[in-house]
mmCIF file of the N, C-alpha and C atoms, coordinates in Angstrom:
data_MODEL
# 
_entry.id   MODEL 
# 
loop_
_atom_site.group_PDB 
_atom_site.id 
_atom_site.type_symbol 
_atom_site.label_atom_id 
_atom_site.label_alt_id 
_atom_site.label_comp_id 
_atom_site.label_asym_id 
_atom_site.label_entity_id 
_atom_site.label_seq_id 
_atom_site.pdbx_PDB_ins_code 
_atom_site.Cartn_x 
_atom_site.Cartn_y 
_atom_site.Cartn_z 
_atom_site.occupancy 
_atom_site.B_iso_or_equiv 
_atom_site.pdbx_formal_charge 
_atom_site.auth_seq_id 
_atom_site.auth_comp_id 
_atom_site.auth_asym_id 
_atom_site.auth_atom_id 
_atom_site.pdbx_PDB_model_num 
ATOM 1   N N  . VAL A 1 1  ? 17.153 2.039  22.841  1.00 0.00 ? 1  VAL A N  1 
ATOM 2   C CA . VAL A 1 1  ? 16.132 1.496  21.921  1.00 0.00 ? 1  VAL A CA 1 
ATOM 3   C C  . VAL A 1 1  ? 15.295 2.895  21.108  1.00 0.00 ? 1  VAL A C  1 
ATOM 4   N N  . THR A 1 2  ? 15.096 3.641  22.089  1.00 0.00 ? 2  THR A N  1 
ATOM 5   C CA . THR A 1 2  ? 14.367 5.011  21.580  1.00 0.00 ? 2  THR A CA 1 
ATOM 6   C C  . THR A 1 2  ? 15.321 5.703  20.505  1.00 0.00 ? 2  THR A C  1 
ATOM 7   N N  . ALA A 1 3  ? 16.448 5.724  20.847  1.00 0.00 ? 3  ALA A N  1 
ATOM 8   C CA . ALA A 1 3  ? 17.435 6.456  19.856  1.00 0.00 ? 3  ALA A CA 1 
ATOM 9   C C  . ALA A 1 3  ? 17.349 5.929  18.675  1.00 0.00 ? 3  ALA A C  1 
ATOM 10  N N  . ILE A 1 4  ? 17.551 4.452  18.779  1.00 0.00 ? 4  ILE A N  1 
ATOM 11  C CA . ILE A 1 4  ? 17.633 3.912  17.289  1.00 0.00 ? 4  ILE A CA 1 
ATOM 12  C C  . ILE A 1 4  ? 16.316 3.780  16.654  1.00 0.00 ? 4  ILE A C  1 
ATOM 13  N N  . ALA A 1 5  ? 15.407 3.788  17.108  1.00 0.00 ? 5  ALA A N  1 
ATOM 14  C CA . ALA A 1 5  ? 13.951 4.020  16.698  1.00 0.00 ? 5  ALA A CA 1 
ATOM 15  C C  . ALA A 1 5  ? 13.965 5.254  15.978  1.00 0.00 ? 5  ALA A C  1 
ATOM 16  N N  . MET A 1 6  ? 14.379 6.454  16.888  1.00 0.00 ? 6  MET A N  1 
ATOM 17  C CA . MET A 1 6  ? 14.346 7.577  16.103  1.00 0.00 ? 6  MET A CA 1 
ATOM 18  C C  . MET A 1 6  ? 15.470 7.837  14.914  1.00 0.00 ? 6  MET A C  1 
ATOM 19  N N  . MET A 1 7  ? 16.514 7.038  15.017  1.00 0.00 ? 7  MET A N  1 
ATOM 20  C CA . MET A 1 7  ? 17.320 7.138  13.991  1.00 0.00 ? 7  MET A CA 1 
ATOM 21  C C  . MET A 1 7  ? 16.742 6.814  12.888  1.00 0.00 ? 7  MET A C  1 
ATOM 22  N N  . PHE A 1 8  ? 16.231 5.504  12.860  1.00 0.00 ? 8  PHE A N  1 
ATOM 23  C CA . PHE A 1 8  ? 15.633 4.753  11.631  1.00 0.00 ? 8  PHE A CA 1 
ATOM 24  C C  . PHE A 1 8  ? 14.230 5.728  10.919  1.00 0.00 ? 8  PHE A C  1 
ATOM 25  N N  . GLY A 1 9  ? 13.512 6.465  11.771  1.00 0.00 ? 9  GLY A N  1 
ATOM 26  C CA . GLY A 1 9  ? 12.529 7.147  11.430  1.00 0.00 ? 9  GLY A CA 1 
ATOM 27  C C  . GLY A 1 9  ? 13.072 8.463  10.609  1.00 0.00 ? 9  GLY A C  1 
ATOM 28  N N  . SER A 1 10 ? 14.297 9.018  11.154  1.00 0.00 ? 10 SER A N  1 
ATOM 29  C CA . SER A 1 10 ? 14.959 10.143 10.751  1.00 0.00 ? 10 SER A CA 1 
ATOM 30  C C  . SER A 1 10 ? 15.651 9.911  9.476   1.00 0.00 ? 10 SER A C  1 
ATOM 31  N N  . MET A 1 11 ? 15.993 8.516  9.386   1.00 0.00 ? 11 MET A N  1 
ATOM 32  C CA . MET A 1 11 ? 16.652 8.188  7.965   1.00 0.00 ? 11 MET A CA 1 
ATOM 33  C C  . MET A 1 11 ? 15.606 7.895  7.003   1.00 0.00 ? 11 MET A C  1 
ATOM 34  N N  . SER A 1 12 ? 14.289 7.547  7.230   1.00 0.00 ? 12 SER A N  1 
ATOM 35  C CA . SER A 1 12 ? 13.484 7.425  6.446   1.00 0.00 ? 12 SER A CA 1 
ATOM 36  C C  . SER A 1 12 ? 12.801 8.392  5.972   1.00 0.00 ? 12 SER A C  1 
ATOM 37  N N  . ILE A 1 13 ? 12.667 9.537  6.734   1.00 0.00 ? 13 ILE A N  1 
ATOM 38  C CA . ILE A 1 13 ? 12.140 11.036 6.356   1.00 0.00 ? 13 ILE A CA 1 
ATOM 39  C C  . ILE A 1 13 ? 13.115 11.840 5.544   1.00 0.00 ? 13 ILE A C  1 
ATOM 40  N N  . ILE A 1 14 ? 14.273 11.455 6.084   1.00 0.00 ? 14 ILE A N  1 
ATOM 41  C CA . ILE A 1 14 ? 15.535 12.187 5.169   1.00 0.00 ? 14 ILE A CA 1 
ATOM 42  C C  . ILE A 1 14 ? 15.596 11.588 3.758   1.00 0.00 ? 14 ILE A C  1 
ATOM 43  N N  . GLY A 1 15 ? 15.427 10.269 3.519   1.00 0.00 ? 15 GLY A N  1 
ATOM 44  C CA . GLY A 1 15 ? 15.350 9.750  2.404   1.00 0.00 ? 15 GLY A CA 1 
ATOM 45  C C  . GLY A 1 15 ? 16.685 9.076  2.141   1.00 0.00 ? 15 GLY A C  1 
ATOM 46  N N  . ILE A 1 16 ? 17.202 8.301  3.012   1.00 0.00 ? 16 ILE A N  1 
ATOM 47  C CA . ILE A 1 16 ? 18.459 7.531  3.001   1.00 0.00 ? 16 ILE A CA 1 
ATOM 48  C C  . ILE A 1 16 ? 18.090 6.261  1.897   1.00 0.00 ? 16 ILE A C  1 
ATOM 49  N N  . PRO A 1 17 ? 18.923 6.060  1.097   1.00 0.00 ? 17 PRO A N  1 
ATOM 50  C CA . PRO A 1 17 ? 18.647 4.935  0.109   1.00 0.00 ? 17 PRO A CA 1 
ATOM 51  C C  . PRO A 1 17 ? 18.393 3.628  0.625   1.00 0.00 ? 17 PRO A C  1 
ATOM 52  N N  . LEU A 1 18 ? 17.491 2.762  0.079   1.00 0.00 ? 18 LEU A N  1 
ATOM 53  C CA . LEU A 1 18 ? 16.949 1.311  0.778   1.00 0.00 ? 18 LEU A CA 1 
ATOM 54  C C  . LEU A 1 18 ? 16.170 1.415  1.848   1.00 0.00 ? 18 LEU A C  1 
ATOM 55  N N  . ILE A 1 19 ? 15.563 2.615  2.460   1.00 0.00 ? 19 ILE A N  1 
ATOM 56  C CA . ILE A 1 19 ? 14.725 2.930  3.470   1.00 0.00 ? 19 ILE A CA 1 
ATOM 57  C C  . ILE A 1 19 ? 13.571 3.433  2.687   1.00 0.00 ? 19 ILE A C  1 
ATOM 58  N N  . GLY A 1 20 ? 12.244 3.017  3.180   1.00 0.00 ? 20 GLY A N  1 
ATOM 59  C CA . GLY A 1 20 ? 10.969 3.486  2.522   1.00 0.00 ? 20 GLY A CA 1 
ATOM 60  C C  . GLY A 1 20 ? 10.837 4.819  1.828   1.00 0.00 ? 20 GLY A C  1 
ATOM 61  N N  . GLY A 1 21 ? 11.372 5.543  2.726   1.00 0.00 ? 21 GLY A N  1 
ATOM 62  C CA . GLY A 1 21 ? 11.194 7.369  2.501   1.00 0.00 ? 21 GLY A CA 1 
ATOM 63  C C  . GLY A 1 21 ? 11.968 7.563  1.075   1.00 0.00 ? 21 GLY A C  1 
ATOM 64  N N  . PHE A 1 22 ? 12.968 6.893  0.997   1.00 0.00 ? 22 PHE A N  1 
ATOM 65  C CA . PHE A 1 22 ? 14.107 7.312  -0.316  1.00 0.00 ? 22 PHE A CA 1 
ATOM 66  C C  . PHE A 1 22 ? 13.244 7.051  -1.320  1.00 0.00 ? 22 PHE A C  1 
ATOM 67  N N  . TRP A 1 23 ? 12.370 6.011  -1.588  1.00 0.00 ? 23 TRP A N  1 
ATOM 68  C CA . TRP A 1 23 ? 11.621 5.730  -2.808  1.00 0.00 ? 23 TRP A CA 1 
ATOM 69  C C  . TRP A 1 23 ? 10.558 6.681  -3.082  1.00 0.00 ? 23 TRP A C  1 
ATOM 70  N N  . SER A 1 24 ? 10.013 6.942  -2.103  1.00 0.00 ? 24 SER A N  1 
ATOM 71  C CA . SER A 1 24 ? 8.811  7.835  -2.082  1.00 0.00 ? 24 SER A CA 1 
ATOM 72  C C  . SER A 1 24 ? 9.489  9.168  -2.607  1.00 0.00 ? 24 SER A C  1 
ATOM 73  N N  . LYS A 1 25 ? 10.325 9.821  -2.066  1.00 0.00 ? 25 LYS A N  1 
ATOM 74  C CA . LYS A 1 25 ? 11.002 11.127 -2.292  1.00 0.00 ? 25 LYS A CA 1 
ATOM 75  C C  . LYS A 1 25 ? 11.844 11.105 -3.601  1.00 0.00 ? 25 LYS A C  1 
ATOM 76  N N  . GLU A 1 26 ? 12.430 9.857  -3.966  1.00 0.00 ? 26 GLU A N  1 
ATOM 77  C CA . GLU A 1 26 ? 12.837 9.999  -5.274  1.00 0.00 ? 26 GLU A CA 1 
ATOM 78  C C  . GLU A 1 26 ? 11.981 9.944  -6.515  1.00 0.00 ? 26 GLU A C  1 
ATOM 79  N N  . VAL A 1 27 ? 10.869 9.360  -6.190  1.00 0.00 ? 27 VAL A N  1 
ATOM 80  C CA . VAL A 1 27 ? 9.821  9.380  -7.272  1.00 0.00 ? 27 VAL A CA 1 
ATOM 81  C C  . VAL A 1 27 ? 9.250  10.543 -7.192  1.00 0.00 ? 27 VAL A C  1 
ATOM 82  N N  . ILE A 1 28 ? 8.889  11.295 -6.200  1.00 0.00 ? 28 ILE A N  1 
ATOM 83  C CA . ILE A 1 28 ? 8.465  12.608 -6.477  1.00 0.00 ? 28 ILE A CA 1 
ATOM 84  C C  . ILE A 1 28 ? 9.222  13.842 -7.159  1.00 0.00 ? 28 ILE A C  1 
ATOM 85  N N  . ILE A 1 29 ? 10.634 13.781 -6.646  1.00 0.00 ? 29 ILE A N  1 
ATOM 86  C CA . ILE A 1 29 ? 11.719 14.347 -7.273  1.00 0.00 ? 29 ILE A CA 1 
ATOM 87  C C  . ILE A 1 29 ? 11.844 14.261 -8.717  1.00 0.00 ? 29 ILE A C  1 
ATOM 88  N N  . SER A 1 30 ? 11.972 13.068 -9.074  1.00 0.00 ? 30 SER A N  1 
ATOM 89  C CA . SER A 1 30 ? 12.434 12.780 -10.324 1.00 0.00 ? 30 SER A CA 1 
ATOM 90  C C  . SER A 1 30 ? 11.150 13.001 -11.367 1.00 0.00 ? 30 SER A C  1 
ATOM 91  N N  . LYS A 1 31 ? 10.026 12.836 -11.029 1.00 0.00 ? 31 LYS A N  1 
ATOM 92  C CA . LYS A 1 31 ? 8.813  13.116 -11.678 1.00 0.00 ? 31 LYS A CA 1 
ATOM 93  C C  . LYS A 1 31 ? 8.647  14.670 -11.880 1.00 0.00 ? 31 LYS A C  1 
ATOM 94  N N  . THR A 1 32 ? 8.901  15.379 -11.036 1.00 0.00 ? 32 THR A N  1 
ATOM 95  C CA . THR A 1 32 ? 8.777  16.735 -10.926 1.00 0.00 ? 32 THR A CA 1 
ATOM 96  C C  . THR A 1 32 ? 9.827  17.435 -11.970 1.00 0.00 ? 32 THR A C  1 
ATOM 97  N N  . TRP A 1 33 ? 10.972 16.875 -12.103 1.00 0.00 ? 33 TRP A N  1 
ATOM 98  C CA . TRP A 1 33 ? 12.089 17.360 -12.935 1.00 0.00 ? 33 TRP A CA 1 
ATOM 99  C C  . TRP A 1 33 ? 11.900 16.769 -14.382 1.00 0.00 ? 33 TRP A C  1 
ATOM 100 N N  . TYR A 1 34 ? 11.529 15.535 -14.422 1.00 0.00 ? 34 TYR A N  1 
ATOM 101 C CA . TYR A 1 34 ? 11.174 14.881 -15.637 1.00 0.00 ? 34 TYR A CA 1 
ATOM 102 C C  . TYR A 1 34 ? 10.059 15.962 -16.451 1.00 0.00 ? 34 TYR A C  1 
ATOM 103 N N  . ALA A 1 35 ? 9.010  16.220 -15.539 1.00 0.00 ? 35 ALA A N  1 
ATOM 104 C CA . ALA A 1 35 ? 7.994  17.144 -16.089 1.00 0.00 ? 35 ALA A CA 1 
ATOM 105 C C  . ALA A 1 35 ? 8.569  18.485 -16.670 1.00 0.00 ? 35 ALA A C  1 
ATOM 106 N N  . TYR A 1 36 ? 9.325  19.057 -15.695 1.00 0.00 ? 36 TYR A N  1 
ATOM 107 C CA . TYR A 1 36 ? 10.182 20.416 -16.109 1.00 0.00 ? 36 TYR A CA 1 
ATOM 108 C C  . TYR A 1 36 ? 10.881 20.271 -17.413 1.00 0.00 ? 36 TYR A C  1 
ATOM 109 N N  . PHE A 1 37 ? 11.544 19.154 -17.650 1.00 0.00 ? 37 PHE A N  1 
ATOM 110 C CA . PHE A 1 37 ? 12.371 18.948 -18.698 1.00 0.00 ? 37 PHE A CA 1 
ATOM 111 C C  . PHE A 1 37 ? 11.733 18.662 -20.103 1.00 0.00 ? 37 PHE A C  1 
ATOM 112 N N  . HIS A 1 38 ? 10.610 18.271 -19.918 1.00 0.00 ? 38 HIS A N  1 
ATOM 113 C CA . HIS A 1 38 ? 9.803  17.824 -21.197 1.00 0.00 ? 38 HIS A CA 1 
ATOM 114 C C  . HIS A 1 38 ? 8.569  18.868 -21.266 1.00 0.00 ? 38 HIS A C  1 
ATOM 115 N N  . GLY A 1 39 ? 8.831  20.171 -21.105 1.00 0.00 ? 39 GLY A N  1 
ATOM 116 C CA . GLY A 1 39 ? 7.988  21.043 -21.458 1.00 0.00 ? 39 GLY A CA 1 
ATOM 117 C C  . GLY A 1 39 ? 7.070  21.887 -20.348 1.00 0.00 ? 39 GLY A C  1 
ATOM 118 N N  . GLY A 1 40 ? 7.601  21.537 -19.170 1.00 0.00 ? 40 GLY A N  1 
ATOM 119 C CA . GLY A 1 40 ? 6.653  22.210 -18.205 1.00 0.00 ? 40 GLY A CA 1 
ATOM 120 C C  . GLY A 1 40 ? 7.488  23.158 -17.441 1.00 0.00 ? 40 GLY A C  1 
ATOM 121 N N  . GLU A 1 41 ? 7.527  24.413 -18.157 1.00 0.00 ? 41 GLU A N  1 
ATOM 122 C CA . GLU A 1 41 ? 8.694  25.479 -17.756 1.00 0.00 ? 41 GLU A CA 1 
ATOM 123 C C  . GLU A 1 41 ? 8.072  26.047 -16.485 1.00 0.00 ? 41 GLU A C  1 
ATOM 124 N N  . ALA A 1 42 ? 6.710  25.974 -16.439 1.00 0.00 ? 42 ALA A N  1 
ATOM 125 C CA . ALA A 1 42 ? 6.226  26.571 -15.083 1.00 0.00 ? 42 ALA A CA 1 
ATOM 126 C C  . ALA A 1 42 ? 6.462  25.781 -13.904 1.00 0.00 ? 42 ALA A C  1 
ATOM 127 N N  . LEU A 1 43 ? 7.242  24.640 -14.045 1.00 0.00 ? 43 LEU A N  1 
ATOM 128 C CA . LEU A 1 43 ? 7.339  23.693 -12.874 1.00 0.00 ? 43 LEU A CA 1 
ATOM 129 C C  . LEU A 1 43 ? 8.841  24.042 -12.339 1.00 0.00 ? 43 LEU A C  1 
ATOM 130 N N  . LEU A 1 44 ? 9.670  24.740 -13.094 1.00 0.00 ? 44 LEU A N  1 
ATOM 131 C CA . LEU A 1 44 ? 10.966 25.107 -12.275 1.00 0.00 ? 44 LEU A CA 1 
ATOM 132 C C  . LEU A 1 44 ? 10.946 25.662 -11.043 1.00 0.00 ? 44 LEU A C  1 
ATOM 133 N N  . GLY A 1 45 ? 10.074 26.705 -10.689 1.00 0.00 ? 45 GLY A N  1 
ATOM 134 C CA . GLY A 1 45 ? 10.144 27.036 -9.337  1.00 0.00 ? 45 GLY A CA 1 
ATOM 135 C C  . GLY A 1 45 ? 9.687  25.820 -8.386  1.00 0.00 ? 45 GLY A C  1 
ATOM 136 N N  . PRO A 1 46 ? 8.613  25.335 -8.649  1.00 0.00 ? 46 PRO A N  1 
ATOM 137 C CA . PRO A 1 46 ? 8.391  24.100 -7.577  1.00 0.00 ? 46 PRO A CA 1 
ATOM 138 C C  . PRO A 1 46 ? 9.455  23.016 -7.527  1.00 0.00 ? 46 PRO A C  1 
ATOM 139 N N  . ALA A 1 47 ? 10.092 22.657 -8.841  1.00 0.00 ? 47 ALA A N  1 
ATOM 140 C CA . ALA A 1 47 ? 11.346 21.825 -8.577  1.00 0.00 ? 47 ALA A CA 1 
ATOM 141 C C  . ALA A 1 47 ? 12.320 22.054 -7.887  1.00 0.00 ? 47 ALA A C  1 
ATOM 142 N N  . ILE A 1 48 ? 12.567 23.487 -7.853  1.00 0.00 ? 48 ILE A N  1 
ATOM 143 C CA . ILE A 1 48 ? 14.058 24.033 -7.013  1.00 0.00 ? 48 ILE A CA 1 
ATOM 144 C C  . ILE A 1 48 ? 13.343 24.162 -5.534  1.00 0.00 ? 48 ILE A C  1 
ATOM 145 N N  . LEU A 1 49 ? 12.112 24.408 -5.318  1.00 0.00 ? 49 LEU A N  1 
ATOM 146 C CA . LEU A 1 49 ? 11.539 24.647 -3.958  1.00 0.00 ? 49 LEU A CA 1 
ATOM 147 C C  . LEU A 1 49 ? 11.485 23.004 -3.397  1.00 0.00 ? 49 LEU A C  1 
ATOM 148 N N  . LEU A 1 50 ? 11.105 22.107 -4.111  1.00 0.00 ? 50 LEU A N  1 
ATOM 149 C CA . LEU A 1 50 ? 11.352 20.712 -3.833  1.00 0.00 ? 50 LEU A CA 1 
ATOM 150 C C  . LEU A 1 50 ? 12.803 20.104 -3.474  1.00 0.00 ? 50 LEU A C  1 
ATOM 151 N N  . LEU A 1 51 ? 13.781 20.601 -4.082  1.00 0.00 ? 51 LEU A N  1 
ATOM 152 C CA . LEU A 1 51 ? 15.172 20.113 -3.602  1.00 0.00 ? 51 LEU A CA 1 
ATOM 153 C C  . LEU A 1 51 ? 15.642 21.024 -2.334  1.00 0.00 ? 51 LEU A C  1 
ATOM 154 N N  . ALA A 1 52 ? 15.139 22.349 -2.461  1.00 0.00 ? 52 ALA A N  1 
ATOM 155 C CA . ALA A 1 52 ? 15.600 22.972 -1.211  1.00 0.00 ? 52 ALA A CA 1 
ATOM 156 C C  . ALA A 1 52 ? 15.102 22.357 0.023   1.00 0.00 ? 52 ALA A C  1 
ATOM 157 N N  . THR A 1 53 ? 13.522 22.054 0.150   1.00 0.00 ? 53 THR A N  1 
ATOM 158 C CA . THR A 1 53 ? 12.669 21.502 1.068   1.00 0.00 ? 53 THR A CA 1 
ATOM 159 C C  . THR A 1 53 ? 13.526 20.195 1.564   1.00 0.00 ? 53 THR A C  1 
ATOM 160 N N  . ALA A 1 54 ? 13.940 19.411 0.533   1.00 0.00 ? 54 ALA A N  1 
ATOM 161 C CA . ALA A 1 54 ? 14.400 18.010 0.869   1.00 0.00 ? 54 ALA A CA 1 
ATOM 162 C C  . ALA A 1 54 ? 15.750 18.100 1.533   1.00 0.00 ? 54 ALA A C  1 
ATOM 163 N N  . GLY A 1 55 ? 16.444 18.994 1.316   1.00 0.00 ? 55 GLY A N  1 
ATOM 164 C CA . GLY A 1 55 ? 17.924 19.381 1.880   1.00 0.00 ? 55 GLY A CA 1 
ATOM 165 C C  . GLY A 1 55 ? 17.693 19.901 3.261   1.00 0.00 ? 55 GLY A C  1 
ATOM 166 N N  . MET A 1 56 ? 16.702 20.748 3.511   1.00 0.00 ? 56 MET A N  1 
ATOM 167 C CA . MET A 1 56 ? 16.219 21.414 4.801   1.00 0.00 ? 56 MET A CA 1 
ATOM 168 C C  . MET A 1 56 ? 15.797 20.340 5.649   1.00 0.00 ? 56 MET A C  1 
ATOM 169 N N  . THR A 1 57 ? 15.153 19.244 5.298   1.00 0.00 ? 57 THR A N  1 
ATOM 170 C CA . THR A 1 57 ? 14.786 18.419 5.785   1.00 0.00 ? 57 THR A CA 1 
ATOM 171 C C  . THR A 1 57 ? 15.341 17.388 6.548   1.00 0.00 ? 57 THR A C  1 
ATOM 172 N N  . GLY A 1 58 ? 16.550 17.076 5.583   1.00 0.00 ? 58 GLY A N  1 
ATOM 173 C CA . GLY A 1 58 ? 17.701 16.169 5.761   1.00 0.00 ? 58 GLY A CA 1 
ATOM 174 C C  . GLY A 1 58 ? 18.284 16.972 6.997   1.00 0.00 ? 58 GLY A C  1 
ATOM 175 N N  . PHE A 1 59 ? 18.842 18.361 6.885   1.00 0.00 ? 59 PHE A N  1 
ATOM 176 C CA . PHE A 1 59 ? 19.421 18.940 7.850   1.00 0.00 ? 59 PHE A CA 1 
ATOM 177 C C  . PHE A 1 59 ? 18.797 18.876 9.232   1.00 0.00 ? 59 PHE A C  1 
ATOM 178 N N  . TYR A 1 60 ? 17.611 19.382 9.279   1.00 0.00 ? 60 TYR A N  1 
ATOM 179 C CA . TYR A 1 60 ? 16.965 19.362 10.533  1.00 0.00 ? 60 TYR A CA 1 
ATOM 180 C C  . TYR A 1 60 ? 16.542 18.214 10.992  1.00 0.00 ? 60 TYR A C  1 
ATOM 181 N N  . MET A 1 61 ? 16.483 17.129 10.472  1.00 0.00 ? 61 MET A N  1 
ATOM 182 C CA . MET A 1 61 ? 16.058 15.718 10.951  1.00 0.00 ? 61 MET A CA 1 
ATOM 183 C C  . MET A 1 61 ? 17.370 15.262 11.767  1.00 0.00 ? 61 MET A C  1 
ATOM 184 N N  . SER A 1 62 ? 18.401 15.477 10.972  1.00 0.00 ? 62 SER A N  1 
ATOM 185 C CA . SER A 1 62 ? 19.853 15.152 11.530  1.00 0.00 ? 62 SER A CA 1 
ATOM 186 C C  . SER A 1 62 ? 20.047 16.015 12.654  1.00 0.00 ? 62 SER A C  1 
ATOM 187 N N  . ARG A 1 63 ? 19.932 17.182 12.725  1.00 0.00 ? 63 ARG A N  1 
ATOM 188 C CA . ARG A 1 63 ? 20.080 18.096 13.749  1.00 0.00 ? 63 ARG A CA 1 
ATOM 189 C C  . ARG A 1 63 ? 19.396 17.489 15.156  1.00 0.00 ? 63 ARG A C  1 
ATOM 190 N N  . MET A 1 64 ? 18.008 17.249 14.878  1.00 0.00 ? 64 MET A N  1 
ATOM 191 C CA . MET A 1 64 ? 17.102 16.805 15.833  1.00 0.00 ? 64 MET A CA 1 
ATOM 192 C C  . MET A 1 64 ? 17.463 15.455 16.681  1.00 0.00 ? 64 MET A C  1 
ATOM 193 N N  . TRP A 1 65 ? 18.161 14.578 15.741  1.00 0.00 ? 65 TRP A N  1 
ATOM 194 C CA . TRP A 1 65 ? 18.572 13.222 16.168  1.00 0.00 ? 65 TRP A CA 1 
ATOM 195 C C  . TRP A 1 65 ? 19.927 13.675 16.886  1.00 0.00 ? 65 TRP A C  1 
ATOM 196 N N  . PHE A 1 66 ? 20.762 14.346 16.530  1.00 0.00 ? 66 PHE A N  1 
ATOM 197 C CA . PHE A 1 66 ? 22.183 14.551 17.184  1.00 0.00 ? 66 PHE A CA 1 
ATOM 198 C C  . PHE A 1 66 ? 21.759 15.360 18.347  1.00 0.00 ? 66 PHE A C  1 
ATOM 199 N N  . MET A 1 67 ? 20.859 16.102 18.648  1.00 0.00 ? 67 MET A N  1 
ATOM 200 C CA . MET A 1 67 ? 20.591 17.009 19.937  1.00 0.00 ? 67 MET A CA 1 
ATOM 201 C C  . MET A 1 67 ? 19.858 16.172 20.826  1.00 0.00 ? 67 MET A C  1 
ATOM 202 N N  . THR A 1 68 ? 19.360 15.078 20.684  1.00 0.00 ? 68 THR A N  1 
ATOM 203 C CA . THR A 1 68 ? 18.495 14.260 21.678  1.00 0.00 ? 68 THR A CA 1 
ATOM 204 C C  . THR A 1 68 ? 19.252 13.281 22.269  1.00 0.00 ? 68 THR A C  1 
# 
């Protein structure tokens, strides 16, 4: 039971589609890239960092779940 609950929590934090975390993460990422492509040149760095941290979060949450 605990492993399944942890799996669903991890899936939400990772941003798996159709789970609550996906919708919030998708909106943040899409709004940042939209602002960059429509004249916010200063947002390139934060947009790239946002994608990198989203990827690292997915990696480490998966790692945590598989190791426990």
